[in-house]
C-alpha positions as CSV (number, residue, x, y, z in Angstrom):
1,M,0.0,0.0,0.0
2,S,1.4,3.5,-0.9
3,K,2.4,6.1,1.6
4,A,-0.2,8.6,0.2
5,S,-3.0,6.2,0.6
6,N,-2.2,5.6,4.3
7,Q,-2.1,9.3,4.9
8,N,-5.6,9.8,3.4
9,K,-7.0,7.1,5.7
10,R,-5.5,8.7,8.8
11,L,-7.0,12.1,7.8
12,R,-10.5,10.6,7.3
13,K,-10.3,9.0,10.7
14,R,-9.3,12.3,12.3
15,R,-12.2,14.1,10.6
16,N,-14.7,11.5,11.8
17,K,-13.5,11.7,15.4
18,S,-13.6,15.5,15.4
19,S,-17.1,15.8,13.7
20,P,-19.9,16.1,16.3
21,R,-22.6,14.8,13.9
22,A,-20.6,11.6,13.3
23,S,-20.9,10.7,17.0
24,E,-24.8,11.3,17.0
25,P,-27.2,8.5,16.3
26,V,-29.3,8.9,13.1
27,S,-32.5,9.2,15.1
28,S,-31.2,12.1,17.1
29,R,-30.2,14.0,13.9
30,R,-33.7,13.4,12.5
31,S,-35.4,14.7,15.7
32,T,-33.2,17.8,15.6
33,G,-34.3,18.5,12.0
34,Q,-38.0,18.0,12.8
35,T,-37.7,20.5,15.7
36,R,-36.1,23.0,13.4
37,N,-38.9,22.7,10.9
38,R,-41.6,23.1,13.5
39,C,-39.9,26.3,14.8
40,R,-39.7,27.7,11.2
41,R,-43.4,26.9,10.6
42,A,-44.4,28.5,14.0
43,A,-42.5,31.7,13.1
44,W,-44.1,31.8,9.6
45,L,-47.7,31.4,11.1
46,K,-47.0,34.1,13.7
47,K,-45.8,36.4,10.9
48,R,-48.9,35.7,8.8
49,A,-51.2,36.4,11.7
50,T,-49.5,39.7,12.4
51,A,-49.9,40.7,8.8
52,E,-53.6,39.8,8.7
53,Q,-54.3,41.7,11.9
54,A,-52.5,44.8,10.5
55,S,-54.6,44.7,7.3
56,A,-58.0,44.1,9.0
57,K,-60.5,47.0,8.9
58,P,-61.2,48.8,12.2
59,A,-64.6,48.1,13.8
60,A,-67.2,50.7,13.1
61,K,-67.9,53.0,16.0
62,V,-71.4,53.8,17.2
63,R,-72.2,57.5,17.3
64,R,-73.6,58.5,20.7
65,D,-73.8,62.2,20.1
66,I,-76.8,62.1,17.9
67,P,-80.1,62.7,19.7
68,L,-82.7,59.9,19.1
69,S,-86.4,60.4,18.8
70,Q,-88.3,57.9,21.0
71,T,-91.4,58.5,19.0
72,S,-89.7,57.4,15.8
73,L,-88.5,54.2,17.5
74,A,-92.0,53.2,18.8
75,S,-92.8,50.9,15.9
76,K,-89.4,49.8,14.7
77,P,-88.7,46.0,14.8
78,L,-86.0,44.8,17.2
79,V,-83.1,43.1,15.5
80,R,-81.3,42.0,18.6
81,G,-80.5,43.3,22.1
82,N,-81.0,43.1,25.8
83,L,-82.0,45.3,28.7
84,Q,-78.8,47.4,28.6
85,K,-78.5,48.0,24.9
86,V,-80.8,47.7,21.9
87,I,-79.6,47.4,18.3
88,T,-82.2,48.0,15.6
89,K,-81.8,48.3,11.8
90,N,-81.1,52.0,12.3
91,G,-78.3,51.7,14.9
92,S,-77.8,51.4,18.7
93,H,-80.3,53.1,21.0
94,S,-81.0,53.7,24.6
95,A,-81.6,51.0,27.1
96,I,-84.9,49.2,27.6
97,S,-86.4,49.8,31.0
98,E,-89.3,47.4,30.9
99,I,-90.6,44.3,29.2
100,S,-94.3,43.9,28.4
101,R,-95.9,40.6,27.5
102,E,-99.2,41.0,25.7
103,A,-101.7,38.4,24.6
104,T,-103.8,39.0,21.5
105,A,-106.2,37.1,19.3
106,G,-107.5,37.3,15.8
107,G,-109.2,35.5,13.0
108,V,-108.8,34.4,9.4
109,I,-112.3,35.1,8.1
110,Y,-113.5,33.5,4.9
111,R,-116.6,33.3,2.6
112,F,-117.4,31.9,-0.8
113,S,-118.3,34.2,-3.6
114,K,-121.3,33.8,-5.9
115,A,-119.0,31.9,-8.2
116,G,-118.0,29.6,-5.4
117,E,-114.4,31.0,-5.0
118,L,-112.8,31.2,-1.6
119,E,-112.3,34.8,-0.3
120,I,-110.4,36.1,2.7
121,L,-111.2,39.3,4.6
122,L,-108.1,41.6,5.3
123,V,-107.7,45.0,6.9
124,A,-105.0,47.6,6.2
125,D,-103.4,49.1,9.4
126,H,-102.2,52.7,9.7
127,F,-98.9,51.7,8.0
128,D,-100.9,50.4,4.9
129,R,-100.0,46.8,5.8
130,W,-102.6,44.2,5.0
131,T,-103.3,41.8,7.9
132,I,-106.2,40.1,9.6
133,P,-108.4,41.6,12.3
134,K,-106.9,41.0,15.8
135,G,-106.5,42.7,19.1
136,H,-105.8,42.3,22.8
137,I,-107.5,39.8,25.0
138,E,-109.3,41.6,27.8
139,E,-109.7,40.3,31.4
140,G,-112.2,37.5,31.7
141,E,-112.2,36.7,27.9
142,T,-111.1,33.6,26.2
143,A,-108.8,33.9,23.2
144,Q,-111.7,32.9,20.9
145,E,-114.1,35.4,22.5
146,A,-111.5,38.2,22.1
147,A,-111.0,37.3,18.4
148,I,-114.8,37.4,17.7
149,R,-115.1,40.8,19.5
150,E,-112.1,42.3,17.7
151,I,-113.4,41.1,14.3
152,G,-116.7,42.9,15.0
153,E,-114.9,46.1,16.1
154,E,-112.4,46.2,13.3
155,A,-114.3,44.7,10.4
156,G,-118.0,45.1,11.2
157,V,-118.6,41.4,10.9
158,Y,-120.6,40.1,13.8
159,Q,-122.1,36.8,12.5
160,L,-119.3,34.2,12.6
161,D,-119.1,30.5,12.6
162,P,-115.9,29.3,14.5
163,I,-114.3,26.5,12.6
164,C,-111.0,25.7,14.3
165,W,-107.9,27.1,16.0
166,L,-105.1,27.6,13.5
167,G,-102.1,28.4,15.7
168,K,-100.2,31.0,17.7
169,I,-97.6,33.4,16.4
170,H,-95.0,35.4,18.3
171,F,-93.3,38.7,17.5
172,R,-91.7,41.6,19.3
173,Y,-91.3,45.3,18.8
174,R,-90.2,48.4,20.7
175,R,-92.6,51.0,22.1
176,E,-90.4,53.9,23.3
177,N,-88.3,52.3,26.1
178,I,-90.5,49.2,26.4
179,L,-89.8,45.9,24.7
180,V,-93.2,44.3,23.8
181,L,-93.3,40.5,23.5
182,M,-96.6,39.7,21.8
183,S,-98.3,36.4,21.2
184,T,-101.4,36.1,18.9
185,Q,-103.8,33.2,18.8
186,I,-105.5,32.9,15.4
187,Y,-108.8,31.1,14.6
188,L,-110.6,30.2,11.4
189,F,-114.1,31.8,11.1
190,K,-116.7,31.6,8.4
191,A,-118.5,34.9,7.8
192,L,-122.3,34.6,7.9
193,G,-125.2,36.9,7.0
194,D,-124.7,39.8,4.7
195,T,-120.9,39.6,4.3
196,D,-120.8,42.6,2.0
197,Q,-121.6,44.9,4.9
198,I,-118.1,45.3,6.2
199,K,-116.8,48.4,8.0
200,K,-113.3,49.3,9.1
201,E,-112.4,51.3,12.2
202,D,-111.4,55.0,11.8
203,W,-107.7,54.4,12.4
204,M,-107.4,51.8,9.7
205,N,-106.6,52.5,6.1
206,G,-108.6,49.9,4.3
207,I,-110.8,46.7,4.4
208,K,-111.4,44.3,1.5
209,W,-112.4,40.8,0.5
210,F,-109.5,39.2,-1.4
211,S,-109.4,36.0,-3.4
212,Y,-107.4,33.3,-1.7
213,D,-104.3,33.8,-3.9
214,E,-104.5,37.6,-3.6
215,A,-104.8,37.4,0.2
216,V,-101.7,35.2,0.5
217,N,-99.7,37.6,-1.7
218,A,-101.1,40.8,-0.1
219,I,-100.6,39.8,3.6
220,A,-97.7,41.7,5.2
221,Y,-96.7,39.0,7.7
222,R,-95.4,35.6,6.5
223,D,-96.5,33.8,9.7
224,I,-100.1,34.8,9.1
225,A,-99.8,33.9,5.5
226,K,-98.8,30.4,6.6
227,L,-101.9,30.1,8.8
228,I,-104.1,31.3,5.9
229,R,-102.7,28.4,3.8
230,L,-103.4,26.1,6.8
231,G,-107.0,27.4,7.0
232,R,-107.5,26.4,3.3
233,R,-106.2,22.9,4.0
234,R,-108.7,22.6,6.9
235,L,-111.5,23.5,4.6
236,V,-110.4,20.9,2.1
237,Q,-110.4,18.3,5.0
238,R,-113.9,19.4,6.0
239,G,-115.1,19.0,2.4
240,E,-116.1,22.6,1.9
241,L,-113.4,23.1,-0.7
242,N,-111.9,20.9,-3.4
243,E,-108.2,20.6,-3.6
244,Q,-108.2,21.9,-7.1
245,D,-110.2,25.0,-6.3
């Protein structure tokens, strides 16, 4: 063996002895590499989160220096809120100081035209929204008795045949600083006698017999429209109406 070859072997042995990685097991070197990769990824994620936070738009501030008219808020629907703060579609408003639970009742009133078509009686409130006659249940009244009384007062129809209970709907609104939680029980009634003699109350903007399809399209409240459809199904079940009509 040549002298140069022996010298190269001795140099390689010295390098292997002096190299720290040569003395480490393979598993240890692999673990060190994985730890380094995790640190790099964590640093990258932190940098990205910082950049996203810096680019985010600041939250909109609620103006509190604008005076609010309680009268204008009396009929506005509540979007969300609690006793300390109320947020409506027009912004944040003063706190609610009282919650009022009110029970009301009303009726889906129907008749058949001379042509045999189903018609529904609707009234227009002071906001020009078509709805059914309804009102508050007074002390000592049942819900059905209140519905019959309110129909007479609001529509001038006093001869009614109670058919069935259709359901109960719930809604809420703000009356100045009062949150009103209202429930309405709705019945199905058949109008009897001279059904053309209808008369609205002075505060209302209209009263009219609609065809079934027109009534469902004209009604301003979807929950009541659903109960009108349910009333029609009840008439089909009773045999007063054909499914095709």
